[in-house]
N, C-alpha and C positions, 0 to 999 in steps of 0.2 A: 356495528361497525368493524369492518373488516381491516385488520392491520397488515400491512405490507411484510412480507416473509422476505428477511435478510439473511442467507448464507454466509456465514465467517469461516475464513481459512484460519487452521490452529498448529501451532508446536505439537511436535510428538517429544516426549522425555522418555529418554532410554530406560530398559527394565531395571528395575532394584531389587539385589536379592531374587526373592521368587515372584515377585512380581508383574504381571506382562506391562509394556510399555502404557503410559497414559497420554490421553489428548490433553493438553493444555493451553489456555488463554488466559493472559490479563483480563481481568472484569471489568475496567475499563474501557475497554472495545462494547463489551455487551450493554454496560451501562449507558454508552454515548449511542446506540443504535434504539433503545429502548426510551430514553430523553426524546429521542426524535420522533419515536410513534411508530417504532417498527418493533417486529417480533423477532428476536435474533434465534438463529439454528446453527449450531457450530457442527463444520464439515469435517469429519476425522479423516485424517490423511491416508486411511487404509482403505478408504470407500472410492473404487474404480471401476471402469467399465460400465454396464449396463445401468448399477447400482448410483454412479455418480451423473451419469447421464436422465436417469428419471428423477434424482432430487434436484438435479439443475431445472429441470424443467417446471418444477413446482415453486422454485425461487422468483421473487419478485427482484430482488439485487442481489450482488456480490461483492462483502467487504474482505479485500484482499490486506491482512495484516502483516505486521512488523515480524521479526523473528532473525534467526541465523541466516548466513550466505546461501545466494545460489551456489551451485559447482559450476566454476568458470568453464568448464568444459561445452557448457550449453551454450557460451556465446563465442567460444574461442579466445578465452578471457586469458590474461596473464595471470599464472600463477603466482602466489603470494602467500607468506608463510602465515600474516593473519586471516586468513578463509578460514570459518571454523563451524562446526557442526553442520557440517552439509546433508541433507535429508532428500535423497531420491524419491523417495514417495512423494511428500510436498511438493517438493521442484515438479515431478512431472504431473501432480494434481493443477499444481496452480494454473502451470501454461495451459495445461486443457481448458480450465476454466476461463480462464483470460481470453483465448481464442475465440472460446464459444459464447462467450458475452458480447465480443467485439464483432461477432459474425451475426448473434442474432438481437443484437440491439436492446440487449441486457441492462440494465444499468450497473456498475460499478463504481468503487472506491476504492483507493489504492493508498495504504498507507509504511512510509518506510520501505521496508522490505516488498512491499506490496507494489509500489513504484517500479521499483527494478523488475519484479517477476512478470509484470505486464509488458514493460520494456521489453525484456528477453523474449518474452512470449511471440512477440509482434515483430521480431525482426533485431532489433536493436540492441547496443550492447552496454557494458559496465567499466567503471574503473575497479578493479578489485581491492584498490586499496588507492585512496584518496592521494592521501599525503605522499604517496611515494611516485603517484603516478600524474600527478595534475599539478603543472609548475604554479609557484604562487599561492597555493591552495590554504582557505584559512582552516582552524580545526573545525572538524566535523563530529569528532566521537566525543561527545561530553556523555560517557559511561565508562563503567557501570558504577562509580561511585559517588555519583553527582544527583540534586535532586531532577527527576524526570521532566519536570515543569521548569526549569531553569529557562530562562529565555537567552538563547547563545547568541542571533544575531536576528538582522532584520533579512525579510526577502521584497524584491522589488518584484510588483505584480502586473503583467501587462495589462494595460487598460482597453477597455473593452472586450474582454474575456469573460468566459461564464465564472471563472474564479474569481476575479474582480467584483464582478455583480455579485457575487454571494457574498464575500466577505466585506463589501461595502469601502475597500480602500485599497491604494495600490501600494501601500506600503506596510508590511504586519510584524511584529518581530513573533518568533518561532523558538521552539526547542531544537534540541539535532542531536541525535543519537545515533549514529551512522559511521562507517568506516569506507563504506563504499558508495557509488552513485552512478547518475548517468554519463555517459559517455558518449555513444551514439545514439541518437533519437530513430527510433521505429519508424518505418512508413506510416502516414494517416495521423501521426501525433504533431501536436504545435507545444513547442515549450511555453508557459505562461507566468513562470515565476523563476528568479533567480536569486542566488546569494550575492553576499559584495564581490565576490571572488569568482563570478559566473558560471557558480556550478547549477545545474537545471535544478529548480524545487520542487516543480508540476509540471503536468503533462495533460492535454485535452485532447481525447479523439474525436477528428471532425466529423460531422454529420455524424454523430450517434445521440441519442435523446439524456445520458447519461455516462458520458466516460471520462474520468477527472481520476487523479493520483498526485498525492504530495508526498515531499520527502521528509518532512518533520510528522509529529505525533501530537493531532488534535485533540487525542480522547484524553491525552494526558492535561490538556490545557481547559477542561470545560466552565473554569471561571471566567475566561474569556468569551464575549457574544459571537464574536466571529468565527471562533474554533466551533463553536456549536453550531452554528449556520451551518456550515460544511455537511453536519450528520444531518440536518434538518432538510438541506437541500437536496441531498442524494437519496433518502426516505420518501419524499414527495414525490423524486421522480420516479421512483421503484413503485410507488403507489398509483402511479397513474398510466404505467404499461399496459 
């Protein structure tokens, strides 16, 4: 049996002492892909141009992972002192991958930063700090000194959406590990889940085999069947493209 190959975006850790920069990723992403029946491949942020295009062509799906903030200049965002660890190489790579996956109908799943980079890539914008820029916002930044599987709030899922079908419910509890979020939605996307304060928690790309992104971290919640189902549905879609 041939497993679908899932490319996973990664963070870059700055050089320490004499060591060059390292490409790093929480093991929970890799485990979630493998548990769902996929073969994970990490995509180094230094891979660009023809090399990136060649790898993209061989991948069955793309997982856009969490991490540091996108550069606000990419979406004419409002500068904010909480914006941290901008990585131009990762920004450029993920925007290219998101546009290519959308244009070529390659299945993709975005998580946390992932939903943000996908939205920006296709023409949307972000709150660069929810607490300062969204009126009456809930707390969304339950990090770094709290458990990553803390269920912070509920999300309401749109009936009839792909996400509702996958989760098997129109209300689920999720973790919340972000200070930025979706402001203007990119053309072609439909918001399909919302936090109690109205913040968009999931986007689906219409007329696409599997174009889905969520603001929470399902890879940190493997004890919940509905969160495992997200990865299962994604990997299954990748297997059939």
